[in-house]
N, C-alpha and C positions, 0 to 999 in steps of 0.2 A: 486875371485878374481877381479869380474864386481864390488862389492861394492868399492874396494880400487880405481879402475878407475874414480868411477863417484866420490869419495872424490877429489880424485887428479886433477879434472879436474872443480869441483864447487868451489875449493878454488881460481884460478885465476879469474875464471870466474865472481866471487862475486864482486873481486875485481873491475874489468874491468868495468861491470855494476855500480857499487857504484861510481866509480870514477868521473863522469858525473852529478851526483845529489850534491845535500845541503852538508853541513858538518854533517848534523844531519841523513841524510839520508844513506850517506857516511858510518859513525859508524854502522847502522845496518846491512849496508851490511857486514863491517868488521867482526861483529857479526858474520854472518852467516860462511862466511869465517874460522873464529877462530874455530867456531863449528866444520865444517868441516876436519880441521885439526888434531882435536882431535881423530873423529871419525875414520879418514887415520891411526891417531897412534892407536888406539885400535883395529885394523882392522890387522893391522902389528904385534902387539903381537898375535892376535889369529893366524894369517899365519905361525909367529915360531912356537906356541903352537903345531899345526897341521903341523909341518917339510915342511913347502914348501921354508921357506926361513931358515938359520941358524942366531943364537946369535948373531954375528959378524956384518953379513949386517944388522940385525934388529938395532943393537945399532948404526950404522954409519947413518939410517937413521933416527933414532929416533932422535940425536940429531942435524941434519938440521932441523927437525920437529920443535924442541921446539927453535933453532934459528929465526925461522921463527914467533914463536908464540911471543915469547919476544920482538924482532923488531917489530911486528904486533900489540900487545899491545901496546908500547910505541908510536908509530906513531896514533893508534887512541888517546890515553890520550893527543893530543897536537890540536886534532881537536874540 
């Protein structure tokens, strides 16, 4: 569960840090945030497989993560 916590903190932290940089550097920080979001998704699948969360919870959270990923990739492409 600490891995889930680290991933979820890494996402907004990298976006915040990158926002004060050049567009190229910001894009790099967005890449890191996206990587953390995919890692978070994987950790949640593992948590579901280990019965820490149920399938319904996983589905709801995954939808939110995937929406974040889609919006963030769209934003990144406009930089």
